[in-house]
C-alpha positions in Angstrom: -6.4 0.4 24.3 -3.8 -2.8 23.7 0.0 -1.8 24.2 0.6 -2.4 20.5 -2.1 0.2 19.3 -1.1 2.6 22.4 2.8 1.4 20.7 2.0 2.4 17.7 0.4 5.8 18.5 3.8 7.1 20.6 5.9 5.9 17.4 3.6 7.7 15.2 4.1 10.8 17.1 7.8 10.5 17.2 8.1 12.2 13.1 5.5 14.8 13.7 7.2 16.1 17.5 10.9 15.9 15.2 9.7 18.1 12.4 7.3 20.1 14.7 10.3 21.0 17.0 12.6 21.8 13.9 10.3 24.2 12.2 9.7 26.1 16.0 13.6 26.1 16.4 14.1 27.7 12.3 10.9 30.2 13.8 12.8 31.1 16.9 15.9 31.3 14.7 14.7 33.8 12.7 13.5 35.6 15.1 16.4 35.9 17.0 17.8 37.4 14.1 15.2 40.4 14.3 13.8 38.9 10.8 16.9 39.3 8.8 16.9 35.5 7.2 13.1 35.2 6.6 13.2 34.8 2.9 15.7 32.0 3.2 14.1 30.2 6.3 10.6 30.7 5.4 10.6 27.9 2.8 12.2 25.6 4.9 10.0 26.5 8.3 6.5 25.8 5.6 8.2 22.2 4.1 8.8 20.9 7.7 5.2 22.2 9.2 3.9 20.3 5.7 6.1 17.2 6.6 4.5 17.3 10.3 0.9 17.4 9.0 1.8 14.8 6.4 2.9 12.9 9.2 -0.1 13.3 11.9 -2.9 12.0 8.7 -2.3 7.9 9.6 -2.4 9.0 13.9 -5.5 10.9 13.0 -6.7 8.2 10.8 -5.5 5.3 13.4 -7.6 7.8 16.0 -10.4 7.7 14.2 -10.9 4.0 13.7 -10.4 3.9 17.8 -12.7 6.2 18.5 -15.3 4.7 16.1 -14.8 1.2 16.6 -14.0 0.1 13.3 -10.2 -0.8 14.1 -9.7 -4.8 14.2 -10.1 -6.8 17.2 -6.9 -8.9 17.8 -8.5 -12.4 16.9 -10.0 -10.9 13.5 -7.8 -12.5 10.8 -8.5 -13.8 7.1 -11.3 -16.7 7.2 -9.6 -19.9 6.5 -10.1 -21.1 3.4 -12.2 -23.7 1.9 -10.7 -26.5 0.1 -12.8 -26.7 -3.2 -10.9 -29.3 -5.0 -13.3 -31.8 -3.7 -16.1 -30.5 -5.3 -14.3 -29.9 -8.6 -13.4 -33.2 -11.2 -10.5 -31.2 -12.7 -7.2 -32.5 -12.5 -4.2 -30.3 -13.3 -1.4 -33.6 -13.1 -3.7 -34.9 -16.0 -3.6 -31.8 -17.7 0.1 -31.1 -17.7 0.4 -35.4 -18.6 -2.1 -34.6 -22.0 0.1 -31.4 -22.8 3.3 -33.4 -22.6 2.4 -35.9 -24.1 0.7 -34.0 -27.2 3.7 -32.0 -27.5 6.1 -35.1 -27.3 4.0 -36.7 -30.3 4.4 -32.9 -31.9 0.7 -31.8 -31.7 0.7 -28.8 -30.1 -1.3 -26.4 -32.2 -2.9 -23.8 -30.3 -6.0 -23.0 -32.0 -8.1 -19.6 -31.1 -12.2 -20.7 -30.2 -14.5 -18.9 -32.5 -16.1 -17.6 -29.7 -13.0 -16.3 -27.6 -13.1 -12.8 -26.9 -10.4 -10.5 -28.9 -7.3 -9.4 -26.9 -5.7 -6.2 -26.9 -3.0 -6.0 -29.5 0.3 -4.1 -28.7 3.0 -2.9 -30.8 1.4 -1.7 -34.9 -1.3 -2.4 -35.7 -2.2 -4.5 -38.8 -3.7 -3.1 -42.0 
């Protein structure tokens, strides 16, 4: 287990301990008052307990991944991208230059090819 993983688990426990401690504190305050404020404090105690459980989920996921060995090793990163520009004869600079020449000559008109799929229309539909 690396230091980073251990530190992540410890840091993940902080909100769980905080909300759990507050829930226990308010429960004991309720008991000290003889249950007099149970109607007022129970939603707070339940909410704090729920938040504590919510913050427990990432810790449990991390522990399960750690135990099953599916956690990513330290050196595993995304594979380096392969340069496909050599395999393709597409030249984006040439396309832009051709477009700018047509635009300067006033020949820019866009026509939809016959086999093109229809695009969704937003707003009012033509009748």
